[in-house]
C-alpha positions in Angstrom: 28.4 7.7 -12.4 27.8 9.0 -8.9 29.0 5.8 -7.3 32.3 5.9 -9.4 32.9 9.5 -8.3 32.7 8.4 -4.5 35.4 5.8 -5.0 38.8 6.9 -4.2 42.3 5.3 -3.8 44.0 4.4 -0.5 47.0 6.5 0.4 49.0 3.6 1.5 47.9 1.2 -1.2 47.2 3.3 -4.3 46.2 0.3 -6.4 43.3 -0.2 -4.3 40.0 1.7 -3.6 39.3 2.8 0.0 35.8 1.5 -0.1 35.8 -0.5 3.0 34.2 -0.1 6.5 36.0 -1.7 9.4 33.6 -1.7 12.7 35.4 -3.2 15.6 34.3 -1.7 18.9 37.6 0.0 19.5 39.0 -0.1 15.9 36.6 1.8 13.5 37.7 3.0 10.2 35.0 4.4 7.8 37.0 4.6 4.7 40.0 2.2 4.0 41.1 -0.3 1.4 40.8 -4.1 1.9 44.6 -4.6 2.4 44.5 -2.0 5.3 41.4 -3.6 6.7 43.1 -7.1 6.7 46.2 -5.8 8.5 44.2 -4.0 11.1 41.8 -7.0 12.0 41.7 -10.7 12.0 37.9 -10.8 12.2 36.7 -10.4 8.7 33.0 -10.4 9.9 33.8 -6.8 10.9 34.6 -5.6 7.4 31.7 -4.4 5.0 32.2 -2.8 1.7 30.7 0.6 1.0 29.0 -1.0 -2.0 27.0 -3.2 0.2 25.5 -0.2 2.0 24.9 1.7 -1.3 22.9 -1.1 -2.8 21.1 -2.4 0.5 17.1 -1.8 0.2 14.7 -2.2 2.9 14.6 -5.9 2.5 18.5 -6.4 2.6 19.9 -8.2 5.7 23.6 -7.8 6.4 25.5 -10.7 7.6 27.3 -9.1 10.6 25.7 -5.6 11.0 24.7 -3.9 13.3 27.0 -5.4 16.1 25.1 -8.1 18.2 26.1 -10.2 21.2 24.2 -13.3 19.4 25.4 -13.8 15.9 23.0 -16.4 15.2 20.3 -13.6 15.0 21.6 -12.6 11.5 21.0 -16.2 10.2 17.5 -16.2 11.8 16.5 -12.9 10.4 17.7 -14.0 7.0 15.6 -17.1 7.2 12.6 -15.2 8.2 13.2 -12.8 5.3 13.3 -15.8 2.8 10.2 -17.2 4.2 8.4 -13.8 4.3 6.2 -14.7 1.4 4.8 -17.8 3.3 1.9 -17.4 5.6 2.2 -17.0 9.3 0.1 -20.3 9.8 2.8 -22.2 7.6 5.6 -20.8 9.6 3.8 -22.0 12.9 3.0 -25.3 11.4 6.6 -25.9 10.5 7.7 -25.1 13.9 5.1 -27.3 15.6 5.9 -30.2 13.2 9.7 -29.9 14.1 8.8 -29.9 17.7 6.6 -33.0 17.6 9.2 -34.8 15.2 12.1 -34.0 17.7 9.7 -35.1 20.8 8.9 -38.4 19.0 12.4 -39.1 18.2 13.8 -38.5 21.7 11.0 -40.4 23.4 11.4 -43.1 21.1 15.1 -43.5 21.7 14.5 -43.5 25.4 12.0 -46.0 25.3 14.1 -48.3 23.1 17.1 -48.1 25.3 14.8 -48.9 28.4 13.1 -51.6 26.5 16.4 -53.4 25.5 17.7 -53.0 29.2 14.6 -54.6 30.5 14.8 -57.5 27.9 18.3 -58.2 28.7 17.5 -58.3 32.5 14.6 -60.8 31.8 17.0 -63.1 29.9 19.2 -63.2 32.8 16.5 -63.7 35.1 15.3 -66.7 33.2 18.6 -68.3 33.5 18.8 -67.6 37.2 15.3 -68.9 37.9 14.7 -72.1 35.8 14.0 -74.0 39.1 11.0 -71.7 39.7 9.8 -72.5 36.3 10.1 -76.2 37.0 8.1 -75.6 40.3 5.4 -74.1 38.2 5.1 -77.0 35.9 5.2 -79.5 38.8 2.1 -77.7 40.3 0.4 -77.9 36.9 1.2 -81.6 36.4 0.0 -82.4 39.8 -3.4 -80.7 39.3 -3.9 -82.3 35.8 -2.9 -85.7 36.8 -1.8 -86.1 33.2 0.8 -88.9 34.0 -1.7 -90.9 35.9 -4.1 -90.4 32.9 -1.2 -91.4 30.5 -0.5 -94.6 32.4 -4.0 -95.7 32.5 -4.4 -95.2 28.7 -1.1 -97.3 28.2 -2.7 -100.0 30.3 -6.2 -99.6 29.2 -8.9 -101.9 30.5 -12.3 -101.8 32.1 -10.7 -100.9 35.4 -8.7 -98.1 33.6 -11.9 -96.9 32.0 -13.5 -96.6 35.5 -10.5 -95.1 37.1 -10.3 -92.3 34.3 -13.9 -91.3 35.0 -13.2 -91.1 38.6 -10.1 -88.9 38.1 -12.1 -86.5 35.8 -14.9 -86.3 38.3 -12.4 -85.5 41.0 -11.2 -82.6 38.8 -14.8 -81.3 38.7 -15.0 -81.6 42.5 -11.9 -79.8 43.0 -12.4 -77.1 40.3 -12.5 -74.2 42.8 -9.3 -75.5 44.7 -7.3 -76.3 41.5 -8.4 -73.0 39.8 -7.2 -71.0 43.0 -4.1 -73.0 43.3 -3.1 -72.3 39.6 -4.1 -68.6 40.0 -1.8 -68.2 43.0 1.0 -70.1 41.3 0.7 -67.6 38.2 0.4 -64.5 40.3 3.5 -65.6 42.4 5.5 -66.6 39.2 4.7 -63.1 37.5 5.1 -61.1 40.6 8.6 -62.5 41.3 9.5 -62.2 37.6 8.3 -58.6 36.9 6.2 -55.9 38.4 4.2 -53.4 36.2 2.7 -51.3 38.9 5.3 -48.6 39.0 6.0 -48.6 35.3 2.3 -48.0 34.6 2.3 -45.3 37.2 5.1 -43.6 35.4 3.5 -44.2 32.0 0.4 -42.4 33.3 2.5 -39.4 34.6 4.1 -39.1 31.1 0.8 -39.0 29.5 -0.5 -36.4 31.9 2.7 -34.4 31.3 2.1 -34.5 27.5 -1.5 -33.6 28.0 -0.2 -30.3 29.6 1.7 -29.2 26.5 0.1 -26.0 25.3 1.5 -23.9 22.5 -1.2 -21.2 22.9 -1.9 -18.6 25.5 -4.1 -20.3 28.1 -3.7 -17.8 30.9 -6.0 -14.8 31.2 -4.1 -13.5 34.2 -2.5 -10.6 32.2 -5.9 -9.2 31.7 -7.2 -9.4 35.3 -6.7 -7.1 38.3 -7.5 -7.3 41.9 -9.3 -4.6 43.9 -9.3 -3.7 47.7 -12.4 -4.4 49.4 -14.1 -1.5 51.3 -15.5 -3.9 53.9 -13.4 -2.6 56.6 -10.5 0.0 56.8 -7.7 -2.7 57.2 -8.3 -3.8 53.8 -7.0 -0.6 52.4 -3.7 -1.6 53.7 -3.6 -4.5 51.3 -0.7 -4.5 48.9 -1.3 -5.8 45.3 1.6 -6.1 43.3 2.0 -7.4 39.5 5.3 -9.5 39.3 7.6 -9.6 36.3 6.0 -13.1 35.3 2.6 -11.4 35.3 1.6 -13.2 38.5 -0.4 -11.2 41.1 1.1 -10.9 44.6 -1.2 -9.9 47.3 -0.1 -9.3 50.9 -1.2 -7.2 54.1 1.0 -4.5 55.4 -0.4 -4.5 58.7 -1.6 -7.4 61.1 -5.3 -7.2 60.3 -8.0 -8.6 58.1 -7.6 -7.8 54.4 -9.9 -8.7 51.6 -9.2 -8.5 47.9 -11.4 -9.4 44.8 -11.0 -9.9 41.1 -12.2 -7.1 38.8 -14.8 -9.4 37.1 -17.9 -11.2 38.1 -17.7 -14.9 37.6 -20.0 -16.3 34.8 -22.0 -19.1 36.2 -21.8 -21.0 32.8 -18.0 -20.9 32.5 -15.5 -23.3 34.0 -12.7 -21.5 35.8 -9.3 -22.6 36.8 -7.3 -20.5 39.4 -3.9 -21.5 40.7 -2.7 -19.8 43.9 0.5 -19.9 45.9 0.0 -19.6 49.6 3.0 -18.7 51.9 3.2 -17.8 55.5 6.8 -18.0 56.5 6.2 -17.0 60.0 5.5 -18.4 63.4 1.9 -17.2 63.5 -1.0 -19.4 62.7 -1.7 -19.5 58.9 -4.8 -17.5 58.1 -5.1 -17.5 54.1 -8.5 -18.0 52.5 -9.5 -18.1 48.9 -12.8 -18.5 47.5 -16.0 -16.7 46.1 -17.9 -13.9 47.8 -21.2 -12.5 46.7 -21.3 -9.3 44.6 -23.4 -7.6 47.2 -21.1 -8.5 49.9 -17.7 -7.7 48.6 -17.3 -4.4 50.1 -19.1 -5.0 53.4 -18.3 -8.4 54.5 -15.3 -10.7 55.1 -14.6 -13.7 53.0 -15.8 -16.0 55.8 -19.3 -15.1 54.9 -18.6 -16.5 51.5 -17.5 -20.0 50.3 -13.8 -20.5 50.7 -10.9 -22.8 51.2 -8.7 -21.7 54.3 -5.2 -22.8 54.9 -5.6 -23.5 58.4 -8.0 -26.5 58.4 -10.5 -25.7 61.1 -14.1 -26.6 61.3 -15.1 -23.3 59.6 -13.6 -24.3 56.1 -16.4 -25.2 53.7 -14.3 -26.9 50.9 -13.3 -29.8 53.0 -15.1 -33.1 51.7 -12.1 -35.3 50.6 -12.4 -36.7 47.1 -8.9 -38.1 47.0 -6.0 -38.6 49.2 -5.9 -36.6 52.3 -6.7 -33.2 53.4 -5.2 -30.6 51.0 -4.7 -28.1 54.0 -1.7 -28.5 56.2 -3.6 -27.8 59.4 -1.9 -25.3 61.9 1.6 -25.3 60.3 3.7 -22.2 61.1 5.5 -22.1 57.8 3.7 -22.9 54.6 4.8 -22.6 50.9 2.5 -24.6 48.6 0.4 -24.1 45.5 -3.2 -25.0 45.1 -5.5 -25.1 42.0 -9.2 -24.1 42.5 -11.7 -25.1 39.9 -15.1 -23.3 39.9 -18.3 -23.9 38.0 -21.2 -22.1 39.5 -24.0 -23.6 37.3 -23.1 -26.9 38.8 -22.4 -25.5 42.2 -18.9 -27.0 42.0 -15.7 -25.8 43.7 -12.8 -28.3 43.9 -9.3 -27.6 45.5 -6.1 -29.7 45.0 -2.6 -29.5 45.6 -0.8 -28.3 42.5 0.9 -29.7 40.2 0.5 -33.3 41.5 -3.3 -33.4 42.4 -2.5 -36.0 45.1 -5.1 -34.5 47.5 -8.4 -33.2 46.2 -11.3 -31.7 48.4 -14.5 -30.2 47.2 -17.5 -28.0 48.5 -19.3 -30.0 51.3 -22.7 -28.3 50.9 -23.6 -27.1 47.4 -26.5 -25.2 48.8 -24.0 -22.6 49.9 -23.9 -21.4 46.3 -27.1 -19.7 45.5 -28.7 -19.6 42.2 -29.2 -16.1 40.4 -26.6 -14.5 42.8 -23.4 -12.9 41.3 -20.1 -14.0 42.6 -16.5 -12.9 42.4 -13.2 -14.7 43.0 -11.8 -13.3 46.3 -8.8 -13.8 48.9 -8.4 -12.9 52.4 -5.2 -12.8 54.7 -4.3 -11.4 58.0 -0.6 -11.2 59.0 2.2 -9.2 57.4 4.3 -12.2 56.8 1.7 -14.0 54.8 1.5 -13.9 51.0 -1.0 -15.0 48.3 0.2 -15.1 44.8 -2.2 -15.7 41.9 -0.3 -17.7 39.4 -2.8 -18.7 36.7 -6.4 -17.8 35.7 -8.1 -19.3 32.7 -11.4 -20.7 31.5 -11.8 -24.1 29.8 -14.4 -25.7 27.7 -14.1 -28.9 29.8 -12.1 -29.8 32.9 -9.7 -32.6 32.6 -10.0 -35.7 34.8 -7.0 -34.8 36.9 -9.4 -33.7 39.9 
């Protein structure tokens, strides 16, 4: 009854109730009839009946209200509303399943296209290189002496028998020479036909990239802060800023030594991964250090008294034994913009540094005795010039380090 009392007729179209809301931004009418609404707008998504509002409960989702820039949001909310009875695990599993189905489909399509392209090219090469195949057979026929043996069998005699034995004995006498000759021929034939070195390198890179897929938070940087060392007055000039992407930027506001350390003590039994951007962007010598400092030294000594990697590459750096490639550091470069990954496992007295994300150059701590047992350490950085900058991009712990470095 209450609802019927609220319904009134349109003044312009008396046969129709004025139970319509039109909500275009510059064309809002709260109580008109449907005929009026259709004459006032061509966008019927901006029309809602009053009854739709009157019957809407807390679980009801409108198809086009409130006004949004992205209209797909209405559909998304409705889908979530339909699935609200499902467990959160089921929703996530469905998303993950869809992701991997799409990934497999796209990768397989790419592989199939490339596979067919290579097959067609090989077919063309076979036609172009028949002479090479004949040379390959000629070498084998020469080494095997099969036509000589064939002739001797066709004209078999006591002399033939003796000659056959001699030929076979010759094959044993020349076994190394013949083996090498055929190996070289096969290698040359395969090399000229197709080379798998580069494809295998790309294959490994693809596998490495797939291994980096992570659907869960694996970066503890949001929960970590950096503090200014009290080791000397200039460290109080350090500027520590949390960037929008949660990364931590550290720079010095004066040209003087500045040390900053993480607000937690490293657990010797945990395996840590730190990723750090090092930026100089100046004509001055680079002077950026990252490493570990003893808990008792953090407020009274420089990082040079700890164990560190320094982006200058002089003889004082302690993480410099090359494991792979070349030196990670750039030497006395004037402008540096790079990212490194540092891995720390104090129980194993292990610190490694690599350029990130390619891991082409890897270095490790030269003297493991520099890490003392039963001593507490913190991760720390040190820089000197105003123009220099250190950005902590990633901090995490892992159960096991991967094989990238």
